[in-house]
Wavefront OBJ file of the C-alpha trace (Angstrom):
o trace
v 108.795 122.356 87.611
v 107.141 122.674 84.922
v 105.558 118.979 83.873
v 103.116 117.798 80.922
v 101.319 114.871 81.563
v 99.833 113.408 78.072
v 97.311 110.528 78.636
v 94.567 109.279 76.439
v 92.446 109.014 79.587
v 91.110 112.264 81.026
v 87.820 113.601 82.222
v 85.677 115.303 80.081
v 82.330 117.019 79.475
v 81.376 114.206 77.465
v 82.960 111.103 79.902
v 83.268 113.380 83.208
v 84.513 110.432 84.934
v 87.257 108.971 82.474
v 90.200 109.085 83.883
v 89.463 111.265 87.554
v 92.503 109.515 89.074
v 94.978 111.337 86.677
v 93.278 114.681 87.234
v 93.264 114.208 90.927
v 96.936 113.701 90.622
v 97.367 116.326 88.571
v 95.922 118.621 90.894
v 97.925 117.707 94.208
v 101.187 118.559 91.830
v 99.464 121.959 91.080
v 98.576 122.031 94.902
v 102.237 121.312 95.729
v 103.809 124.272 93.869
v 104.352 122.616 90.153
v 103.209 123.954 86.955
v 101.611 121.176 84.713
v 99.838 120.298 81.452
v 97.634 118.145 80.348
v 98.077 117.316 76.754
v 94.367 114.718 76.579
v 93.956 112.948 73.318
v 90.533 110.971 73.032
v 92.724 107.391 71.282
v 89.701 105.347 72.035
v 87.830 107.078 69.420
v 90.344 106.705 66.551
v 93.725 105.089 66.439
v 94.541 108.459 64.311
v 94.076 110.837 67.276
v 97.283 108.819 68.268
v 98.850 110.368 65.625
v 98.069 113.963 65.922
v 98.724 113.479 69.365
v 102.687 112.733 68.319
v 102.729 116.182 66.461
v 100.922 117.906 69.186
v 103.076 116.683 71.666
v 106.247 117.700 69.557
v 105.300 121.665 68.892
v 103.679 121.687 72.790
v 107.488 121.110 74.170
v 109.093 122.938 71.556
v 107.582 125.897 72.504
v 107.419 125.144 76.359
v 110.630 123.529 77.902
v 109.244 120.866 80.206
v 111.316 119.861 83.037
v 109.449 116.461 82.542
v 106.989 114.898 80.018
v 105.310 112.411 81.946
v 102.640 109.563 80.117
v 99.895 107.773 81.572
v 99.351 104.247 79.877
v 101.858 102.373 77.880
v 100.063 103.734 74.723
v 100.215 107.039 75.884
v 103.849 106.832 75.679
v 104.024 106.488 72.052
v 103.403 110.407 71.442
v 105.018 111.060 74.202
v 108.214 109.360 72.486
v 108.046 112.330 70.039
v 108.989 115.368 73.161
v 111.393 117.787 72.394
v 114.484 116.994 74.732
v 112.272 116.945 78.160
v 113.434 113.176 79.870
v 110.271 110.805 79.753
v 108.511 109.389 82.685
v 106.119 106.415 81.981
v 103.531 104.942 84.228
v 101.919 101.492 83.377
v 98.659 101.222 85.171
v 97.394 97.286 84.104
v 95.976 96.274 81.302
v 98.596 98.285 79.314
v 101.287 95.989 80.753
v 98.708 92.730 81.753
v 96.242 92.145 78.766
v 96.399 90.739 75.495
v 99.820 91.039 73.697
v 100.096 93.834 71.408
v 99.446 96.812 74.215
v 102.313 94.897 76.815
v 104.451 94.862 73.421
v 104.488 98.685 72.420
v 104.588 98.970 76.414
v 107.350 97.046 76.921
v 109.408 98.345 73.541
v 108.389 102.351 74.756
v 108.989 101.778 78.488
v 113.100 100.933 77.222
v 112.944 104.068 75.298
v 111.844 106.667 78.762
v 114.047 107.804 81.229
v 112.265 106.101 83.964
v 109.024 103.807 84.834
v 106.614 103.958 87.246
v 104.046 100.765 87.358
v 101.487 101.071 89.941
v 101.439 97.293 91.117
v 104.148 94.757 92.274
v 101.962 92.577 89.144
v 103.118 94.813 86.575
v 107.018 95.119 88.005
v 107.176 91.168 87.577
v 106.311 91.796 83.794
v 107.607 95.125 83.053
v 110.237 96.631 85.764
v 109.769 99.929 87.052
v 109.551 101.375 90.480
v 105.930 100.341 92.491
v 104.203 103.400 93.107
v 100.234 102.367 93.584
v 97.163 104.872 92.810
v 96.967 107.031 95.258
v 93.004 108.105 96.706
v 92.302 111.403 98.122
v 91.823 111.011 101.301
v 90.383 114.937 102.035
v 87.554 114.088 99.003
v 87.687 110.550 100.317
v 86.192 110.228 103.595
v 83.443 108.959 105.432
v 80.102 110.144 105.107
v 76.140 109.623 106.611
v 74.559 107.166 104.723
v 71.439 108.565 104.773
v 72.574 111.419 104.061
v 74.216 110.282 101.169
v 71.214 108.352 99.977
v 68.911 111.135 99.916
v 71.183 113.382 98.327
v 71.282 110.604 95.324
v 67.453 110.453 95.299
v 68.275 106.202 96.700
v 66.373 104.188 98.438
v 66.999 104.150 102.391
v 65.325 100.603 102.779
v 67.345 98.807 100.796
v 70.571 96.943 100.901
v 73.128 98.384 98.156
v 75.994 96.651 96.071
v 78.134 99.194 94.340
v 79.510 98.851 90.852
v 81.918 101.792 90.271
v 82.465 100.546 86.629
v 80.888 100.788 83.319
v 79.297 97.014 82.688
v 79.791 97.478 78.981
v 83.610 97.005 79.997
v 83.954 93.553 79.495
v 86.938 93.223 82.058
v 85.007 93.868 85.146
v 82.943 90.932 84.737
v 79.425 92.789 85.446
v 78.351 89.170 84.468
v 79.423 88.211 87.824
v 78.392 91.079 90.015
v 74.925 90.528 88.552
v 74.209 87.273 88.860
v 75.319 87.348 92.435
v 73.356 90.367 93.285
v 70.795 87.639 92.024
v 71.604 85.173 93.448
v 71.360 86.488 97.282
v 67.750 88.226 96.145
v 67.123 84.449 95.267
v 67.806 83.701 99.141
v 65.784 86.138 100.840
v 68.004 89.264 101.117
v 66.551 92.740 99.970
v 69.498 94.383 98.084
v 69.907 96.130 94.778
v 72.782 96.698 92.012
v 74.066 99.749 92.311
v 75.717 100.919 89.209
v 77.816 103.442 88.984
v 80.191 105.007 85.637
v 80.536 108.161 84.218
v 79.782 110.388 87.334
v 81.975 113.338 88.426
v 84.902 112.123 90.438
v 83.891 114.819 92.823
v 80.621 113.313 93.197
v 82.156 109.538 93.750
v 82.348 109.586 97.643
v 78.767 110.331 97.794
v 78.134 106.758 95.770
v 80.333 105.095 97.999
v 78.770 106.260 101.075
v 75.253 105.541 99.912
v 76.644 102.100 99.357
v 76.551 99.331 102.163
v 79.519 97.397 100.137
v 81.081 97.434 96.748
v 82.104 94.613 94.861
v 85.168 93.898 92.167
v 85.261 90.910 89.900
v 86.997 92.102 87.200
v 89.345 89.385 85.221
v 92.661 91.858 85.535
v 93.659 95.123 87.701
v 96.295 97.145 88.228
v 95.947 99.062 91.354
v 92.323 99.660 91.378
v 91.701 103.304 92.874
v 88.098 102.185 93.038
v 88.720 99.724 96.326
v 91.262 102.438 98.143
v 88.188 105.405 97.298
v 85.661 102.507 99.200
v 87.781 102.054 102.039
v 88.237 105.048 102.669
v 85.010 105.820 103.075
v 84.392 103.445 105.526
v 82.764 100.725 103.035
v 83.628 97.254 102.532
v 84.702 95.653 99.340
v 84.419 91.764 98.243
v 86.748 91.121 95.563
v 88.714 88.718 93.698
v 92.263 88.259 93.942
v 93.250 90.567 91.109
v 96.013 93.502 91.121
v 97.125 94.747 94.151
v 93.917 93.909 95.589
v 95.474 91.550 99.001
v 98.201 94.433 99.691
v 94.784 97.414 99.401
v 92.940 95.204 101.789
v 94.990 93.852 104.322
v 94.697 94.635 108.172
v 91.274 96.206 107.021
v 88.133 94.324 108.547
v 84.685 93.695 106.818
v 86.785 93.212 103.705
v 86.349 89.606 101.684
v 88.645 87.778 99.092
v 87.357 84.800 97.164
v 87.424 82.972 94.156
v 85.620 84.735 90.738
v 82.932 82.660 90.939
v 79.339 83.453 91.054
v 78.528 81.343 94.592
v 81.946 82.847 96.307
v 80.918 86.327 95.241
v 77.954 86.028 96.679
v 78.731 84.259 100.201
v 81.250 87.268 100.281
v 78.535 89.856 100.052
v 76.157 88.035 102.163
v 78.949 87.642 104.676
v 80.152 91.207 104.697
v 76.224 92.527 104.790
v 75.426 90.492 108.206
v 79.002 92.146 109.425
v 77.840 95.891 108.044
v 74.645 95.237 110.946
v 77.114 94.590 114.053
v 80.253 96.516 113.625
v 80.976 97.695 109.908
v 84.617 98.510 108.183
v 87.367 100.889 109.463
v 89.204 101.670 106.241
v 89.857 105.535 106.445
v 92.749 104.913 108.860
v 94.312 102.366 106.719
v 93.916 104.301 103.538
v 96.507 106.592 104.683
v 99.250 104.527 103.494
v 97.619 105.579 100.151
v 97.159 109.202 101.074
v 97.483 110.865 97.029
v 99.928 113.050 98.769
v 102.608 110.308 99.290
v 101.693 109.396 95.707
v 102.830 112.767 94.692
v 106.168 113.194 96.510
v 107.255 109.734 95.370
v 106.211 110.971 92.107
v 108.916 113.514 92.801
v 111.395 111.569 93.297
v 111.168 110.373 90.231
v 110.830 113.728 88.045
v 114.194 114.734 90.148
v 115.978 111.362 89.185
v 115.352 111.730 85.453
v 116.250 115.850 85.307
v 119.759 114.523 88.196
v 120.254 112.078 85.356
v 120.144 114.305 82.202
v 122.650 116.683 84.022
v 124.588 114.005 84.913
v 124.627 113.653 88.651
v 121.730 110.611 89.046
v 121.674 108.588 92.419
v 119.691 104.966 92.262
v 115.583 105.598 93.060
l 1 2 3 4 5 6 7 8 9 10 11 12 13 14 15 16 17 18 19 20 21 22 23 24 25 26 27 28 29 30 31 32 33 34 35 36 37 38 39 40 41 42 43 44 45 46 47 48 49 50 51 52 53 54 55 56 57 58 59 60 61 62 63 64 65 66 67 68 69 70 71 72 73 74 75 76 77 78 79 80 81 82 83 84 85 86 87 88 89 90 91 92 93 94 95 96 97 98 99 100 101 102 103 104 105 106 107 108 109 110 111 112 113 114 115 116 117 118 119 120 121 122 123 124 125 126 127 128 129 130 131 132 133 134 135 136 137 138 139 140 141 142 143 144 145 146 147 148 149 150 151 152 153 154 155 156 157 158 159 160 161 162 163 164 165 166 167 168 169 170 171 172 173 174 175 176 177 178 179 180 181 182 183 184 185 186 187 188 189 190 191 192 193 194 195 196 197 198 199 200 201 202 203 204 205 206 207 208 209 210 211 212 213 214 215 216 217 218 219 220 221 222 223 224 225 226 227 228 229 230 231 232 233 234 235 236 237 238 239 240 241 242 243 244 245 246 247 248 249 250 251 252 253 254 255 256 257 258 259 260 261 262 263 264 265 266 267 268 269 270 271 272 273 274 275 276 277 278 279 280 281 282 283 284 285 286 287 288 289 290 291 292 293 294 295 296 297 298 299 300 301 302 303 304 305 306 307 308 309 310 311 312 313 314 315 316 317 318 319
């Protein structure tokens, strides 16, 4: 099968961690025998890049007869509408359906014009209907590693407890202010703990950072299906999170995890609880994350591809 990914989020030399989960899906599709091209455009630099992408999508799909065009993010689907003949699949990831009013409106419009819609969580499906396929985790890469080895490799202290915040602090929606305040509150109560901020790191390096941490914190205002939570748990690193996106489903049945209110005091208490547990029993998340293995995600996505192709040929069945 010949597939074109159209996305405004993908790793580059400038931003090596940007959209790593999309790159991993491309790699997994390729390993399964599919031919995948990626048309990435830096929409964050200028809105004009969306107009340029419209032309690029059209010319590339004319030159190459793709079986499917797959747009990741609602805004990326705008240029993808200009593909030539190929059926269009759109995946919504979170903010494109849940935050603000303009992006969700655009997402609704493009999804009505698409041949199929994938959403990464039930919360998104409640806003814009689509087949729920959570973001997968590459369990071959994200797996337990020795903490001392990881910290030594990364040049981190082996004495302090580390709380991982795996996001850009400048992204307001991720609420770095709450994470920082919660860790500061722990310090005030005598805990020898630091906040480990990790962003703009190549995706292949992230398993080492997860393994170096004692716990990960998530306190975002909005999420779709946060892959960082799955990746941390696959590395057997516990997570303290607010009830956002599909975190409740992800963390179900996994020991050493805490869901709490989006308040500094609640987050600090959750971190304290998990850090005390870590000394005794730790987290066993790797086996649980098998249900989100990237191979399952790709298999489900391939089902959608086959559906839209058969629909174009007049021989479709329900997903």
